N, C-alpha and C positions, 0 to 999 in steps of 0.2 A: 503494500499499500504506499509506503514512504517513497518508493521509486516513482509510482504514478503521481504522487503529489508534487515531487520535484519536477517531473516533466510538465505537469500543469502549470506550475509557477513559471517555468521557463517560457512556455508557449503564451501564457497570459501576459508576461512581461514584454515579449516580442510583439504580441498583438497590440499592446499599448503604444509601442513605437510606430507600428504600421497604421494606427489610428490617428497618429499625429499628436499624441498626448504626452508621451514620455520621451525624454532625451535618449538617443541611441547609446551614448556613452554610459549612462546609468544602467540601461538594460544589459549592455555587455558586461558590466561589473557584476550584476546579479547572476547572469548565466555563467560567467567565469568562476564565481564563488561556488555555485552548485557543482560544477565540474571538479574544482579543487577539493571539494568534500567527498568526491568519488560518487557523486549522484548522476544519474542519466538526465539528459536534457531533451531527449528525443527517443523515438521508437519507430521501427520500420513501418509499422501499421499506419503511422500518421501520414505517410506518403500518399495514401489513397484518400485524397481530400473529400471526394464524394461520400465515401463511407463514414468519414469522420462527421461530415455535415448531417447525414442520415442519423448517426448515433446521437448527435446533439439534439436533433428534432425529436427523436424517441424519448430522450431524457426530459425535454421540455414537456412533452405530452404526459409523461410519468409524473412530473411535478404539478400537473393540473393546468398547464397552459402558459405559465410565466417562468421564463428562464432568467436567471441572475447570472451575470458575467462580472467577475472582478477584474478591473483594470487598475493601472497605476498612474498617478500624476508624476511620481518619482519614487525613489527608494523609501519604503516605509510609509507611503502615502496612497493606500488603496481606496478605491470607491467602487460601488456596485452600479451596474447599468442593466437595464431590461430591454435588450434589443436583439435582433437577429444577428447571427454571426455572418460577416462578409466573407465570401469564399476567397476573394483575392487577398484580403488582409490575412486570412488564415493561412493561405499558401506561403505568403511572405514570412509570417510569424513562425511557421514550422521550419522553414528553411533557415531562418535566423537562429532559432533555438538549437537546430542540429549543427550549426556551425559550418 
């Protein structure tokens, strides 16, 4: 479970950059720290963006229709949004998290 959380933190952080919210340098620091701790920041299954988006949609339905996504203004400054995941941003975020 901890590995999945680390991957989620990396992707959410990178997504924040691709949404124009977080500074790229801060995101690189977060991702580098996760790696330095020996935690993964990506997984091969994330390469199939369509499957990931379908999974997010299924999770949203499981939650009763409202999806909460945590994004970051900066390191230690998260906020929640309730919006659809942008496929292009997700692709960029996954690539950035993977390094």
